[in-house]
VOPAGU-2260 file (C-alpha; in pm, 1 decimal, decimal comma):
REM VOPAGU-2260
SITE   aa  ch    i         X         Y         Z
SITE  MET   A    0    7762,3   11168,2   12028,0
SITE  LYS   A    1    7691,6   11220,8   11659,5
SITE  ILE   A    2    7387,4   11067,7   11495,5
SITE  LEU   A    3    7334,6   11092,2   11121,6
SITE  GLN   A    4    6961,9   11083,5   11053,2
SITE  ASN   A    5    7001,9   11019,7   10679,6
SITE  SER   A    6    7258,9   10741,2   10714,7
SITE  ASP   A    7    7208,7   10388,5   10583,7
SITE  ILE   A    8    7325,3   10272,1   10928,1
SITE  PRO   A    9    7034,9   10241,3   11174,2
SITE  ILE   A   10    7043,7   10492,9   11458,8
SITE  TYR   A   11    7069,1   10223,5   11727,5
SITE  LYS   A   12    7376,6   10084,7   11546,6
SITE  GLN   A   13    7533,9   10430,5   11531,4
SITE  ILE   A   14    7485,3   10464,1   11907,5
SITE  SER   A   15    7615,4   10117,7   11995,1
SITE  THR   A   16    7915,2   10159,9   11764,5
SITE  GLN   A   17    8015,7   10488,3   11924,2
SITE  PHE   A   18    7979,3   10350,2   12277,4
SITE  ARG   A   19    8165,1   10030,6   12178,6
SITE  GLU   A   20    8458,1   10234,4   12049,1
SITE  GLU   A   21    8464,0   10451,3   12363,0
SITE  ILE   A   22    8456,8   10143,9   12587,3
SITE  MET   A   23    8723,8    9961,6   12388,0
SITE  ASN   A   24    8962,2   10256,5   12376,8
SITE  GLY   A   25    8910,7   10336,0   12746,2
SITE  THR   A   26    8730,8   10668,4   12705,1
SITE  ILE   A   27    8444,2   10514,7   12903,4
SITE  LYS   A   28    8603,3   10311,7   13180,2
SITE  GLU   A   29    8509,6    9997,5   13366,3
SITE  GLY   A   30    8251,4   10071,3   13634,7
SITE  GLU   A   31    8119,6   10387,3   13467,6
SITE  TYR   A   32    7752,8   10413,3   13383,8
SITE  LEU   A   33    7628,2   10494,2   13037,1
SITE  PRO   A   34    7387,7   10788,0   13015,9
SITE  SER   A   35    7033,0   10695,8   13112,5
SITE  ILE   A   36    6825,5   10554,7   12830,3
SITE  ARG   A   37    6563,3   10827,4   12863,6
SITE  GLY   A   38    6823,8   11102,5   12899,6
SITE  LEU   A   39    7016,1   10996,1   12592,2
SITE  ALA   A   40    6694,7   10957,3   12392,2
SITE  LYS   A   41    6592,3   11308,5   12492,2
SITE  ASP   A   42    6936,2   11455,9   12413,4
SITE  LEU   A   43    6946,8   11289,2   12071,0
SITE  LYS   A   44    6577,5   11350,6   12002,9
SITE  ILE   A   45    6514,4   10983,0   11931,4
SITE  SER   A   46    6285,3   10719,5   12077,4
SITE  VAL   A   47    6358,7   10542,7   12403,3
SITE  ILE   A   48    6310,5   10212,8   12217,2
SITE  THR   A   49    6595,1   10298,5   11977,4
SITE  THR   A   50    6827,2   10385,3   12264,4
SITE  MET   A   51    6729,1   10070,4   12452,3
SITE  LYS   A   52    6804,7    9858,2   12145,7
SITE  ALA   A   53    7157,1   10003,8   12129,3
SITE  TYR   A   54    7218,1    9934,8   12499,0
SITE  GLU   A   55    7081,0    9581,8   12470,7
SITE  GLU   A   56    7320,2    9514,1   12183,1
SITE  LEU   A   57    7612,6    9624,8   12399,7
SITE  ALA   A   58    7485,5    9404,2   12682,6
SITE  GLU   A   59    7459,7    9101,9   12449,8
SITE  GLU   A   60    7824,5    9157,6   12356,7
SITE  GLY   A   61    7917,6    9161,0   12725,4
SITE  LEU   A   62    8046,0    9518,0   12720,0
SITE  VAL   A   63    7786,0    9646,7   12966,6
SITE  SER   A   64    7541,2    9507,3   13220,8
SITE  ALA   A   65    7202,5    9633,8   13329,8
SITE  VAL   A   66    7185,6    9728,5   13698,4
SITE  GLN   A   67    6830,0    9735,2   13832,8
SITE  GLY   A   68    6724,7   10093,5   13898,4
SITE  LYS   A   69    7061,2   10242,0   13799,4
SITE  GLY   A   70    7108,2   10182,2   13427,2
SITE  TYR   A   71    7387,6   10021,6   13230,3
SITE  ILE   A   72    7738,5    9990,6   13371,3
SITE  VAL   A   73    8056,1    9915,7   13177,5
SITE  ASN   A   74    8191,0    9568,3   13252,7
SITE  PRO   A   75    8559,0    9493,7   13313,5
SITE  GLN   A   76    8721,3    9447,9   12974,6
SITE  ASP   A   77    8969,4    9180,7   12876,8
SITE  ARG   A   78    9231,9    9375,1   12677,9
SITE  GLU   A   79    9331,1    9067,2   12477,3
SITE  MET   A   80    8966,7    9005,3   12386,1
SITE  ILE   A   81    8933,3    9368,0   12279,0
SITE  ARG   A   82    9243,2    9334,0   12062,1
SITE  GLU   A   83    9095,2    9022,5   11901,9
SITE  GLN   A   84    8768,9    9206,6   11833,4
SITE  HIS   A   85    8960,5    9489,1   11667,8
SITE  LEU   A   86    9158,6    9241,8   11459,7
SITE  ARG   A   87    8835,8    9072,8   11342,7
SITE  GLN   A   88    8690,7    9411,0   11245,5
SITE  LEU   A   89    9010,3    9502,5   11063,2
SITE  GLU   A   90    9010,9    9169,6   10882,1
SITE  GLN   A   91    8652,6    9223,3   10765,3
SITE  HIS   A   92    8729,2    9575,2   10643,7
SITE  LEU   A   93    9033,8    9450,1   10458,2
SITE  LEU   A   94    8835,1    9168,8   10295,8
SITE  ASN   A   95    8579,9    9426,6   10179,9
SITE  ALA   A   96    8858,7    9648,6   10045,7
SITE  ILE   A   97    9021,8    9356,7    9864,7
SITE  GLU   A   98    8691,5    9264,5    9702,0
SITE  SER   A   99    8641,7    9627,0    9592,6
SITE  ALA   A  100    8995,3    9629,6    9454,5
SITE  ARG   A  101    8929,1    9310,4    9254,9
SITE  VAL   A  102    8611,9    9456,2    9107,1
SITE  ALA   A  103    8795,8    9776,0    9013,9
SITE  GLY   A  104    9095,3    9591,5    8870,9
SITE  VAL   A  105    9336,8    9733,0    9129,4
SITE  THR   A  106    9653,3    9526,5    9182,3
SITE  THR   A  107    9784,5    9399,9    9516,0
SITE  GLY   A  108   10077,9    9639,1    9486,5
SITE  GLU   A  109    9844,2    9933,3    9434,5
SITE  VAL   A  110    9641,3    9833,5    9740,1
SITE  ILE   A  111    9956,3    9810,0    9952,5
SITE  ASN   A  112   10070,7   10151,0    9829,4
SITE  MET   A  113    9729,9   10297,4    9915,0
SITE  ILE   A  114    9750,6   10158,5   10266,6
SITE  LYS   A  115   10102,0   10297,8   10311,3
SITE  THR   A  116    9987,0   10635,1   10182,1
SITE  LEU   A  117    9675,6   10650,1   10399,0
SITE  ALA   A  118    9818,2   10529,9   10728,6
SITE  THR   A  119   10139,0   10487,5   10918,1
SITE  ILE   A  120   10137,9   10142,5   11076,1
SITE  ASP   A  121   10361,2   10098,6   11380,5
């Protein structure tokens, strides 16, 4: 796990984002436990409170559940729900990009060409 200390993104958000991506793409599977809060805090050299905040965010989203005395376990994931979450994230990123393009005076055609250049979409 990579944490950028000088990032504008809070550390707990960096942690939850990385775990969210690993859960959604299947790297961390249903029924697996996340690292212990204290262990992860020690490994990353951050506070236990910061780590706990990241785990609580994942729990609020329904991605993980707290198991008394054992830690946080990954919940079964609804693949369609995960796809919808990815689509919402993509939509938000695209809206941000479109707004940036408007401000910079970039045309729709130029934006489409940039997308085609940067990524191959299946």
